[in-house]
N, CA, C and O atoms as CSV, one atom per row, in Angstrom:
chain,resi,resn,atom,element,x,y,z
A,1,MET,N,N,0.591,-1.144,0.024
A,1,MET,CA,C,-0.133,0.089,0.160
A,1,MET,C,C,0.895,0.981,-0.030
A,1,MET,O,O,1.880,0.891,0.704
A,2,SER,N,N,0.825,2.200,-1.258
A,2,SER,CA,C,1.293,3.435,-0.892
A,2,SER,C,C,0.736,4.673,0.403
A,2,SER,O,O,-0.248,5.031,1.050
A,3,GLN,N,N,1.770,4.870,0.237
A,3,GLN,CA,C,1.637,6.574,1.350
A,3,GLN,C,C,0.221,7.086,1.212
A,3,GLN,O,O,-0.658,7.208,2.066
A,4,ASP,N,N,0.226,7.382,-0.217
A,4,ASP,CA,C,-0.771,7.989,-0.614
A,4,ASP,C,C,-2.437,7.076,-0.169
A,4,ASP,O,O,-3.383,7.641,0.379
A,5,GLN,N,N,-2.412,5.556,-0.594
A,5,GLN,CA,C,-3.389,5.007,-0.207
A,5,GLN,C,C,-3.465,4.860,1.164
A,5,GLN,O,O,-4.568,4.614,1.651
A,6,HIS,N,N,-2.152,5.002,2.130
A,6,HIS,CA,C,-2.472,4.481,3.406
A,6,HIS,C,C,-3.155,6.051,4.499
A,6,HIS,O,O,-3.786,5.985,5.554
A,7,SER,N,N,-2.729,7.282,3.748
A,7,SER,CA,C,-3.179,8.237,4.357
A,7,SER,C,C,-4.686,8.564,3.629
A,7,SER,O,O,-5.359,9.229,4.416
A,8,THR,N,N,-5.502,8.259,2.203
A,8,THR,CA,C,-6.737,7.801,2.637
A,8,THR,C,C,-7.161,7.688,3.102
A,8,THR,O,O,-7.772,8.455,3.846
A,9,THR,N,N,-7.144,6.165,2.963
A,9,THR,CA,C,-7.349,5.420,3.712
A,9,THR,C,C,-8.043,5.318,5.123
A,9,THR,O,O,-9.130,4.933,5.553
A,10,GLY,N,N,-6.641,5.959,5.734
A,10,GLY,CA,C,-6.660,6.588,6.974
A,10,GLY,C,C,-7.947,7.681,7.451
A,10,GLY,O,O,-8.687,7.625,8.433
A,11,ILE,N,N,-7.856,8.982,5.994
A,11,ILE,CA,C,-8.638,10.095,6.430
A,11,ILE,C,C,-10.034,9.382,6.672
A,11,ILE,O,O,-10.773,9.503,7.649
A,12,ALA,N,N,-10.246,8.423,5.262
A,12,ALA,CA,C,-11.704,7.763,4.961
A,12,ALA,C,C,-12.361,7.005,6.359
A,12,ALA,O,O,-13.436,7.058,6.956
A,13,GLY,N,N,-10.720,6.074,6.562
A,13,GLY,CA,C,-11.568,5.674,8.440
A,13,GLY,C,C,-12.127,6.434,9.811
A,13,GLY,O,O,-12.803,6.066,10.771
A,14,LEU,N,N,-11.151,8.374,9.186
A,14,LEU,CA,C,-11.470,8.795,10.305
A,14,LEU,C,C,-13.078,9.368,10.032
A,14,LEU,O,O,-13.976,9.194,10.856
A,15,LEU,N,N,-13.256,10.040,8.796
A,15,LEU,CA,C,-14.253,10.347,8.726
A,15,LEU,C,C,-15.864,9.778,9.206
A,15,LEU,O,O,-16.867,10.260,9.731
A,16,GLU,N,N,-15.421,8.485,8.684
A,16,GLU,CA,C,-16.432,7.476,9.286
A,16,GLU,C,C,-16.516,7.486,10.875
A,16,GLU,O,O,-17.556,7.890,11.394
A,17,ALA,N,N,-15.635,7.127,11.532
A,17,ALA,CA,C,-15.346,7.466,12.593
A,17,ALA,C,C,-16.227,8.633,13.429
A,17,ALA,O,O,-16.757,8.613,14.540
A,18,LEU,N,N,-16.148,9.523,12.517
A,18,LEU,CA,C,-16.135,10.929,13.081
A,18,LEU,C,C,-18.102,10.620,13.324
A,18,LEU,O,O,-18.848,10.685,14.300
A,19,SER,N,N,-18.391,10.116,11.119
A,19,SER,CA,C,-20.072,10.314,11.123
A,19,SER,C,C,-20.761,9.271,12.220
A,19,SER,O,O,-21.883,9.376,12.713
A,20,ALA,N,N,-19.629,8.088,12.496
A,20,ALA,CA,C,-21.082,7.388,13.832
A,20,ALA,C,C,-20.768,8.523,15.446
A,20,ALA,O,O,-21.737,8.971,16.059
A,21,GLU,N,N,-19.545,8.771,15.825
A,21,GLU,CA,C,-20.251,9.332,16.835
A,21,GLU,C,C,-21.116,10.800,16.755
A,21,GLU,O,O,-21.864,11.343,17.568
A,22,MET,N,N,-20.635,11.206,15.316
A,22,MET,CA,C,-22.073,12.186,15.386
A,22,MET,C,C,-23.491,11.747,15.526
A,22,MET,O,O,-24.466,12.411,15.878
A,23,SER,N,N,-23.412,10.526,15.187
A,23,SER,CA,C,-24.538,10.103,14.828
A,23,SER,C,C,-25.605,9.570,15.786
A,23,SER,O,O,-26.806,9.305,15.825
A,24,ILE,N,N,-24.302,9.557,16.673
A,24,ILE,CA,C,-24.716,8.906,18.231
A,24,ILE,C,C,-25.384,10.388,19.063
A,24,ILE,O,O,-26.607,10.354,19.202
A,25,ALA,N,N,-24.936,11.173,19.401
A,25,ALA,CA,C,-25.134,12.772,19.531
A,25,ALA,C,C,-26.466,12.924,18.745
A,25,ALA,O,O,-27.472,12.927,19.454
A,26,ALA,N,N,-26.633,13.038,17.534
A,26,ALA,CA,C,-28.098,12.715,17.256
A,26,ALA,C,C,-28.946,12.058,17.734
A,26,ALA,O,O,-30.039,12.617,17.635
A,27,VAL,N,N,-28.993,10.790,18.388
A,27,VAL,CA,C,-29.782,10.008,18.624
A,27,VAL,C,C,-29.924,10.624,20.312
A,27,VAL,O,O,-30.959,10.569,20.977
A,28,SER,N,N,-28.632,11.193,20.761
A,28,SER,CA,C,-28.387,11.653,21.827
A,28,SER,C,C,-29.494,12.958,21.645
A,28,SER,O,O,-30.548,12.348,21.827
A,29,CYS,N,N,-29.776,13.981,21.466
A,29,CYS,CA,C,-30.355,14.974,21.191
A,29,CYS,C,C,-31.616,14.169,21.123
A,29,CYS,O,O,-32.274,14.279,22.158
A,30,GLY,N,N,-32.180,13.350,20.163
A,30,GLY,CA,C,-33.489,12.927,19.685
A,30,GLY,C,C,-33.789,12.493,21.365
A,30,GLY,O,O,-34.716,13.191,21.775
A,31,HIS,N,N,-33.341,11.675,22.297
A,31,HIS,CA,C,-33.534,11.532,23.992
A,31,HIS,C,C,-33.680,13.040,24.668
A,31,HIS,O,O,-34.727,13.514,25.109
A,32,LEU,N,N,-32.636,13.553,24.649
A,32,LEU,CA,C,-33.284,14.897,25.545
A,32,LEU,C,C,-34.689,15.558,24.694
A,32,LEU,O,O,-35.632,15.902,25.406
A,33,ASP,N,N,-34.805,15.713,23.311
A,33,ASP,CA,C,-36.124,16.260,22.828
A,33,ASP,C,C,-37.297,15.116,23.914
A,33,ASP,O,O,-38.076,15.317,24.845
A,34,SER,N,N,-36.974,14.279,23.365
A,34,SER,CA,C,-38.283,13.904,24.488
A,34,SER,C,C,-38.415,13.904,25.827
A,34,SER,O,O,-39.458,13.890,26.481
A,35,ALA,N,N,-36.907,13.926,26.329
A,35,ALA,CA,C,-37.616,13.838,28.145
A,35,ALA,C,C,-38.018,15.722,28.333
A,35,ALA,O,O,-38.417,16.422,29.264
A,36,LEU,N,N,-37.733,15.905,27.238
A,36,LEU,CA,C,-38.229,17.914,27.516
A,36,LEU,C,C,-39.239,17.590,27.184
A,36,LEU,O,O,-40.011,17.572,28.142
A,37,GLY,N,N,-39.898,17.168,25.850
A,37,GLY,CA,C,-41.316,17.014,26.080
A,37,GLY,C,C,-42.083,16.932,27.286
A,37,GLY,O,O,-42.850,17.728,27.827
A,38,GLN,N,N,-41.581,15.444,27.661
A,38,GLN,CA,C,-41.769,14.989,29.071
A,38,GLN,C,C,-41.934,16.469,29.579
A,38,GLN,O,O,-42.859,17.150,29.137
A,39,LEU,N,N,-41.140,16.924,30.408
A,39,LEU,CA,C,-41.361,17.985,31.488
A,39,LEU,C,C,-42.291,19.186,30.674
A,39,LEU,O,O,-42.851,19.856,31.541
A,40,LEU,N,N,-42.658,19.706,29.222
A,40,LEU,CA,C,-42.943,19.952,28.907
A,40,LEU,C,C,-44.978,20.557,30.104
A,40,LEU,O,O,-45.499,21.578,30.553
A,41,GLU,N,N,-45.288,18.974,30.012
A,41,GLU,CA,C,-46.099,19.140,30.273
A,41,GLU,C,C,-46.493,19.636,31.952
A,41,GLU,O,O,-47.590,19.571,32.507
A,42,HIS,N,N,-45.621,19.970,32.315
A,42,HIS,CA,C,-45.415,20.478,33.409
A,42,HIS,C,C,-45.663,21.804,33.502
A,42,HIS,O,O,-46.205,22.320,34.479
A,43,VAL,N,N,-45.315,22.355,32.585
A,43,VAL,CA,C,-45.355,23.565,32.456
A,43,VAL,C,C,-46.611,24.153,32.664
A,43,VAL,O,O,-47.589,23.422,32.505
A,44,PRO,N,N,-46.833,25.630,33.072
A,44,PRO,CA,C,-48.565,26.290,33.407
A,44,PRO,C,C,-48.948,26.530,31.861
A,44,PRO,O,O,-48.327,27.354,31.190
A,45,ILE,N,N,-49.898,25.844,31.387
A,45,ILE,CA,C,-50.753,26.582,30.056
A,45,ILE,C,C,-49.802,27.705,29.553
A,45,ILE,O,O,-48.849,27.374,28.849
A,46,GLU,N,N,-50.008,29.083,29.886
A,46,GLU,CA,C,-50.274,29.970,29.521
A,46,GLU,C,C,-48.274,30.177,29.239
A,46,GLU,O,O,-47.854,31.122,28.571
A,47,ALA,N,N,-47.481,29.316,29.763
A,47,ALA,CA,C,-46.112,29.641,29.870
A,47,ALA,C,C,-46.046,28.507,28.215
A,47,ALA,O,O,-45.120,28.819,27.466
A,48,ARG,N,N,-46.790,27.533,27.811
A,48,ARG,CA,C,-46.071,26.526,26.596
A,48,ARG,C,C,-45.419,27.257,26.470
A,48,ARG,O,O,-44.395,27.523,27.098
A,49,MET,N,N,-46.279,28.134,24.914
A,49,MET,CA,C,-45.727,28.393,23.552
A,49,MET,C,C,-44.190,28.582,23.662
A,49,MET,O,O,-43.224,27.998,23.170
A,50,GLU,N,N,-44.365,29.714,24.568
A,50,GLU,CA,C,-42.562,30.304,25.251
A,50,GLU,C,C,-42.191,28.941,25.092
A,50,GLU,O,O,-41.800,28.645,23.963
A,51,VAL,N,N,-42.222,27.898,26.078
A,51,VAL,CA,C,-41.232,26.957,26.273
A,51,VAL,C,C,-41.284,25.971,24.832
A,51,VAL,O,O,-40.329,25.201,24.735
A,52,MET,N,N,-41.908,25.942,24.149
A,52,MET,CA,C,-42.177,24.912,23.038
A,52,MET,C,C,-40.975,25.716,22.083
A,52,MET,O,O,-39.828,25.267,22.077
A,53,GLN,N,N,-41.198,26.467,21.589
A,53,GLN,CA,C,-40.321,27.253,20.620
A,53,GLN,C,C,-39.005,27.497,21.576
A,53,GLN,O,O,-38.226,28.185,20.917
A,54,GLU,N,N,-38.564,27.267,22.603
A,54,GLU,CA,C,-37.122,27.281,22.873
A,54,GLU,C,C,-36.659,25.298,22.536
A,54,GLU,O,O,-35.687,24.627,22.187
A,55,LEU,N,N,-37.609,25.173,22.798
A,55,LEU,CA,C,-37.513,23.022,22.869
A,55,LEU,C,C,-37.685,22.432,21.380
A,55,LEU,O,O,-37.467,21.237,21.181
A,56,HIS,N,N,-38.119,23.376,20.236
A,56,HIS,CA,C,-38.147,23.320,18.975
A,56,HIS,C,C,-36.239,23.212,18.134
A,56,HIS,O,O,-35.888,22.709,17.066
A,57,MET,N,N,-35.334,24.011,19.343
A,57,MET,CA,C,-34.226,24.958,19.226
A,57,MET,C,C,-33.278,22.779,18.967
A,57,MET,O,O,-32.558,22.233,18.131
A,58,VAL,N,N,-33.928,22.396,20.225
A,58,VAL,CA,C,-33.132,21.144,20.864
A,58,VAL,C,C,-33.510,20.260,18.843
A,58,VAL,O,O,-32.598,19.752,18.191
A,59,ASP,N,N,-34.541,20.316,18.492
A,59,ASP,CA,C,-34.697,19.669,17.997
A,59,ASP,C,C,-34.418,20.019,16.115
A,59,ASP,O,O,-34.632,19.336,15.113
A,60,MET,N,N,-33.952,21.168,16.290
A,60,MET,CA,C,-32.947,21.820,15.148
A,60,MET,C,C,-32.099,21.937,14.585
A,60,MET,O,O,-31.687,22.219,13.460
A,61,LEU,N,N,-31.504,21.375,16.623
A,61,LEU,CA,C,-29.824,21.233,17.088
A,61,LEU,C,C,-29.694,19.553,16.117
A,61,LEU,O,O,-28.917,19.393,15.177
A,62,ALA,N,N,-30.472,18.682,16.549
A,62,ALA,CA,C,-30.106,16.948,16.488
A,62,ALA,C,C,-30.366,17.053,14.363
A,62,ALA,O,O,-29.952,16.308,13.475
A,63,GLN,N,N,-31.132,18.201,14.321
A,63,GLN,CA,C,-31.431,18.042,12.266
A,63,GLN,C,C,-30.046,18.001,11.977
A,63,GLN,O,O,-29.448,17.124,11.354
A,64,HIS,N,N,-29.323,19.644,12.793
A,64,HIS,CA,C,-28.351,20.112,11.904
A,64,HIS,C,C,-26.915,19.142,12.327
A,64,HIS,O,O,-25.860,19.506,11.810
A,65,ILE,N,N,-26.882,17.714,13.415
A,65,ILE,CA,C,-25.766,17.164,13.806
A,65,ILE,C,C,-26.603,16.069,12.110
A,65,ILE,O,O,-26.031,15.953,11.027
A,66,THR,N,N,-27.518,15.677,12.345
A,66,THR,CA,C,-27.673,14.691,11.382
A,66,THR,C,C,-27.422,15.240,9.919
A,66,THR,O,O,-27.339,14.435,8.992
A,67,ALA,N,N,-27.315,16.431,9.727
A,67,ALA,CA,C,-26.780,16.828,8.305
A,67,ALA,C,C,-25.190,16.953,8.351
A,67,ALA,O,O,-24.420,17.007,7.392
A,68,ILE,N,N,-24.987,16.974,9.289
A,68,ILE,CA,C,-22.870,16.883,9.016
A,68,ILE,C,C,-23.273,15.620,8.899
A,68,ILE,O,O,-23.648,15.119,7.839
A,69,THR,N,N,-23.204,14.937,10.192
A,69,THR,CA,C,-23.172,12.858,9.873
A,69,THR,C,C,-23.441,13.281,8.483
A,69,THR,O,O,-22.517,13.948,8.018
A,70,ASP,N,N,-24.396,13.096,7.720
A,70,ASP,CA,C,-24.675,12.817,6.199
A,70,ASP,C,C,-23.724,12.832,5.296
A,70,ASP,O,O,-23.219,11.956,4.594
A,71,PHE,N,N,-23.519,14.206,5.444
A,71,PHE,CA,C,-22.473,14.895,4.505
A,71,PHE,C,C,-20.892,14.025,4.581
A,71,PHE,O,O,-20.151,13.576,3.706
A,72,THR,N,N,-20.808,14.069,6.518
A,72,THR,CA,C,-19.174,13.289,6.722
A,72,THR,C,C,-19.165,11.915,6.061
A,72,THR,O,O,-18.280,11.393,5.382
A,73,ALA,N,N,-20.674,11.334,6.516
A,73,ALA,CA,C,-20.473,9.725,5.646
A,73,ALA,C,C,-20.459,9.904,4.289
A,73,ALA,O,O,-19.732,9.103,3.701
A,74,GLY,N,N,-21.150,10.869,3.465
A,74,GLY,CA,C,-20.867,11.091,2.296
A,74,GLY,C,C,-18.980,11.595,1.501
A,74,GLY,O,O,-18.651,11.252,0.365
A,75,LEU,N,N,-18.562,11.970,1.935
A,75,LEU,CA,C,-17.056,12.184,2.052
A,75,LEU,C,C,-16.326,11.188,2.489
A,75,LEU,O,O,-15.210,11.036,1.992
A,76,ALA,N,N,-16.861,10.160,3.662
A,76,ALA,CA,C,-16.408,8.949,3.864
A,76,ALA,C,C,-16.711,7.506,2.805
A,76,ALA,O,O,-16.106,6.435,2.764
A,77,ALA,N,N,-17.925,8.010,1.991
A,77,ALA,CA,C,-17.698,6.793,1.288
A,77,ALA,C,C,-17.412,7.152,-0.008
A,77,ALA,O,O,-17.417,6.142,-0.711
A,78,SER,N,N,-17.071,8.529,-0.869
A,78,SER,CA,C,-16.360,8.531,-1.973
A,78,SER,C,C,-14.712,8.397,-1.808
A,78,SER,O,O,-14.058,8.052,-2.792
A,79,MET,N,N,-13.945,8.722,-0.336
A,79,MET,CA,C,-12.914,8.253,0.012
A,79,MET,C,C,-12.507,7.073,-0.153
A,79,MET,O,O,-11.516,6.735,-0.801
A,80,ALA,N,N,-13.558,6.104,0.666
A,80,ALA,CA,C,-12.729,4.828,0.589
A,80,ALA,C,C,-13.300,4.093,-0.813
A,80,ALA,O,O,-12.977,2.943,-1.111
A,81,ALA,N,N,-14.693,5.387,-2.081
A,81,ALA,CA,C,-14.647,4.397,-3.220
A,81,ALA,C,C,-13.346,5.102,-4.063
A,81,ALA,O,O,-12.557,4.331,-4.611
A,82,ASP,N,N,-13.158,6.361,-4.151
A,82,ASP,CA,C,-12.392,7.052,-5.344
A,82,ASP,C,C,-11.215,7.547,-4.839
A,82,ASP,O,O,-10.439,8.291,-5.438
A,83,GLY,N,N,-11.043,6.911,-3.188
A,83,GLY,CA,C,-9.410,8.181,-2.910
A,83,GLY,C,C,-9.387,9.279,-2.665
A,83,GLY,O,O,-8.321,9.796,-2.332
A,84,ALA,N,N,-10.780,10.160,-2.761
A,84,ALA,CA,C,-10.521,11.493,-3.051
A,84,ALA,C,C,-12.151,11.808,-2.762
A,84,ALA,O,O,-12.963,10.975,-3.166
A,85,PRO,N,N,-12.615,12.983,-2.079
A,85,PRO,CA,C,-13.407,13.621,-2.148
A,85,PRO,C,C,-14.744,13.730,-2.335
A,85,PRO,O,O,-14.813,14.959,-2.291
A,86,ASP,N,N,-15.493,13.487,-2.453
A,86,ASP,CA,C,-16.903,13.709,-3.529
A,86,ASP,C,C,-17.614,15.142,-3.183
A,86,ASP,O,O,-18.845,15.120,-3.169
A,87,ILE,N,N,-17.080,16.166,-2.952
A,87,ILE,CA,C,-17.683,17.392,-2.194
A,87,ILE,C,C,-19.213,17.230,-2.208
A,87,ILE,O,O,-20.095,17.032,-1.373
A,88,ASP,N,N,-19.105,17.442,-3.847
A,88,ASP,CA,C,-20.551,17.761,-4.792
A,88,ASP,C,C,-21.582,16.633,-4.453
A,88,ASP,O,O,-22.749,17.021,-4.525
A,89,ALA,N,N,-21.425,15.434,-4.128
A,89,ALA,CA,C,-21.850,14.747,-3.925
A,89,ALA,C,C,-22.550,14.079,-2.074
A,89,ALA,O,O,-23.532,13.455,-1.672
A,90,ALA,N,N,-21.358,14.685,-1.500
A,90,ALA,CA,C,-21.615,14.356,-0.187
A,90,ALA,C,C,-22.605,15.658,0.728
A,90,ALA,O,O,-23.078,15.703,1.863
A,91,LEU,N,N,-22.590,16.855,-0.755
A,91,LEU,CA,C,-23.203,17.886,-0.216
A,91,LEU,C,C,-24.932,17.513,-0.228
A,91,LEU,O,O,-25.711,17.869,0.655
A,92,SER,N,N,-25.225,16.872,-1.210
A,92,SER,CA,C,-26.095,16.819,-2.033
A,92,SER,C,C,-27.293,15.801,-1.340
A,92,SER,O,O,-28.462,15.711,-1.717
A,93,ARG,N,N,-26.466,14.870,0.087
A,93,ARG,CA,C,-26.830,14.109,0.976
A,93,ARG,C,C,-27.572,15.062,1.816
A,93,ARG,O,O,-28.424,14.390,2.398
A,94,ILE,N,N,-27.682,16.426,2.204
A,94,ILE,CA,C,-28.140,17.197,2.866
A,94,ILE,C,C,-28.815,17.648,3.026
A,94,ILE,O,O,-28.575,18.780,2.605
A,95,THR,N,N,-30.217,17.592,3.638
A,95,THR,CA,C,-31.573,17.732,3.440
A,95,THR,C,C,-31.814,19.267,4.153
A,95,THR,O,O,-32.733,20.018,3.827
A,96,LEU,N,N,-30.983,19.514,4.998
A,96,LEU,CA,C,-31.439,20.944,5.622
A,96,LEU,C,C,-30.638,22.027,4.383
A,96,LEU,O,O,-29.410,22.099,4.417
A,97,GLY,N,N,-31.344,22.755,3.428
A,97,GLY,CA,C,-30.903,23.529,2.856
A,97,GLY,C,C,-29.655,24.582,3.506
A,97,GLY,O,O,-28.547,24.620,2.972
A,98,ASP,N,N,-29.905,25.198,4.401
A,98,ASP,CA,C,-29.240,26.334,4.816
A,98,ASP,C,C,-27.819,25.819,5.064
A,98,ASP,O,O,-26.806,26.354,4.613
A,99,VAL,N,N,-27.870,24.249,6.163
A,99,VAL,CA,C,-26.573,23.586,6.351
A,99,VAL,C,C,-25.891,23.580,5.257
A,99,VAL,O,O,-24.707,23.918,5.245
A,100,ALA,N,N,-26.635,23.141,4.033
A,100,ALA,CA,C,-25.248,22.796,2.210
A,100,ALA,C,C,-24.943,23.843,1.909
A,100,ALA,O,O,-23.880,24.227,1.421
A,101,THR,N,N,-26.063,24.532,2.235
A,101,THR,CA,C,-25.784,25.930,1.730
A,101,THR,C,C,-24.237,27.016,2.496
A,101,THR,O,O,-23.314,27.591,1.920
A,102,ARG,N,N,-24.472,26.930,3.493
A,102,ARG,CA,C,-23.703,27.685,4.622
A,102,ARG,C,C,-22.206,27.057,4.136
A,102,ARG,O,O,-21.124,27.630,4.006
A,103,LEU,N,N,-22.681,25.312,3.871
A,103,LEU,CA,C,-20.792,24.942,3.846
A,103,LEU,C,C,-20.142,25.032,2.259
A,103,LEU,O,O,-18.970,24.750,2.011
A,104,ARG,N,N,-20.669,25.269,1.721
A,104,ARG,CA,C,-20.742,25.548,-0.289
A,104,ARG,C,C,-20.049,27.075,0.176
A,104,ARG,O,O,-18.912,27.371,-0.189
A,105,GLU,N,N,-20.774,27.869,0.909
A,105,GLU,CA,C,-20.445,29.173,1.200
A,105,GLU,C,C,-18.555,29.450,1.736
A,105,GLU,O,O,-17.636,30.083,1.216
A,106,THR,N,N,-18.676,28.525,3.125
A,106,THR,CA,C,-17.117,28.128,3.268
A,106,THR,C,C,-15.943,27.962,2.745
A,106,THR,O,O,-14.844,28.510,2.832
A,107,MET,N,N,-16.840,26.270,1.652
A,107,MET,CA,C,-15.770,25.852,1.048
A,107,MET,C,C,-15.342,26.851,-0.011
A,107,MET,O,O,-14.281,27.330,-0.413
A,108,ALA,N,N,-16.341,26.931,-0.223
A,108,ALA,CA,C,-15.917,28.421,-1.508
A,108,ALA,C,C,-14.862,29.792,-1.027
A,108,ALA,O,O,-13.841,30.255,-1.536
A,109,ALA,N,N,-15.400,30.041,-0.202
A,109,ALA,CA,C,-14.428,31.405,0.354
A,109,ALA,C,C,-13.045,31.127,1.167
A,109,ALA,O,O,-12.193,31.958,1.479
A,110,LYS,N,N,-13.060,29.630,1.441
A,110,LYS,CA,C,-11.192,28.763,1.263
A,110,LYS,C,C,-10.781,28.918,-0.273
A,110,LYS,O,O,-10.065,29.853,-0.630
A,111,THR,N,N,-11.073,28.341,-0.812
A,111,THR,CA,C,-10.554,28.130,-2.378
A,111,THR,C,C,-10.101,29.269,-3.539
A,111,THR,O,O,-9.443,29.223,-4.579
A,112,ALA,N,N,-10.848,30.361,-2.753
A,112,ALA,CA,C,-10.872,31.912,-3.828
A,112,ALA,C,C,-9.806,32.374,-2.781
A,112,ALA,O,O,-9.290,33.488,-2.875
């Protein structure tokens, strides 16, 4: 195995491990969201709407983590298959448009 192949394999493995850990974090966010929803039942009715809006942030966090997880998994898959990251394909796996847009803009700014 050449140094480049070894490096590519190492990076793909790192991306896979990172994706797996982020997936665990997303599941934990789901559990947190569920627990907070149970607590919401004990909030006075007149304050529930305000609390629900804040709880929505936990759901958004879980979605954001999932988007980054999908992107990272896509990079890992393309690295393993082709030896190079397919950024466009990885970005297409992101279902949250805002996240994909920010990543595209950040990468474009870094290469400009």
